[in-house]
C-alpha positions in Angstrom: -0.9 -7.9 -8.3 2.1 -5.9 -9.7 5.5 -5.7 -8.3 4.9 -2.7 -6.3 1.8 -4.1 -4.8 3.8 -7.3 -3.9 6.4 -5.2 -2.1 3.9 -3.2 -0.1 2.2 -6.6 0.8 5.7 -7.8 2.2 6.3 -4.6 4.0 2.9 -4.9 5.7 3.4 -8.6 6.3 7.0 -9.6 6.4 6.2 -13.3 7.1 4.7 -13.5 3.6 7.7 -12.5 1.7 8.5 -16.0 0.5 5.1 -16.7 -0.7 5.0 -13.3 -2.8 8.4 -14.0 -4.2 7.6 -17.5 -5.5 6.2 -18.1 -8.9 3.0 -19.6 -7.6 1.8 -17.1 -4.9 -1.9 -16.5 -4.3 -3.0 -13.4 -2.3 -4.9 -14.8 0.8 -6.3 -11.8 3.0 -7.8 -14.5 5.3 -4.3 -15.5 6.5 -3.6 -11.7 7.4 -4.2 -10.3 10.8 -6.3 -7.1 11.0 -3.1 -5.1 11.8 -1.3 -6.3 8.7 -4.3 -5.6 6.5 -4.6 -1.9 8.0 -0.8 -1.6 7.2 -1.3 -2.8 3.7 -4.1 -0.3 3.1 -2.1 2.6 4.6 0.9 1.7 2.5 -1.3 1.9 -0.7 -3.0 5.1 0.5 0.7 6.7 1.0 1.6 5.5 -2.6 -1.3 7.1 -3.9 -0.1 10.4 -2.0 3.3 10.1 -3.3 2.2 9.8 -6.8 -0.1 12.8 -6.6 2.5 14.9 -5.1 5.3 13.8 -7.9 2.6 14.6 -10.7 3.2 18.2 -11.5 0.0 18.5 -13.4 -2.0 17.7 -10.4 -2.8 20.5 -7.7 -1.0 20.1 -4.5 -4.1 20.0 -2.8 -4.8 16.6 -4.1 -2.3 15.0 -1.8 -3.8 16.8 1.3 -7.3 15.6 0.1 -6.3 11.8 0.0 -4.3 12.2 3.3 -7.2 13.6 5.0 -9.9 11.3 3.4 -8.2 8.3 4.5 -6.8 9.8 7.9 -3.1 9.0 7.1 -0.7 10.8 9.3 2.7 12.1 8.0 
């Protein structure tokens, strides 16, 4: 898990901060609630939307397509 993904995991599940900041962390979805997992997935989708919007080579429709496909609201 890269640093950005770790930050998203902490945002989705703040009680996991100590785990992900340690050197010997292990991602364990079984310890997460369904709400935390949904939040984590939504944060990843939002990151994809952000990247697509910032990338000037990509048509802005990609942002809207990602948003619509995953049902993420602004």
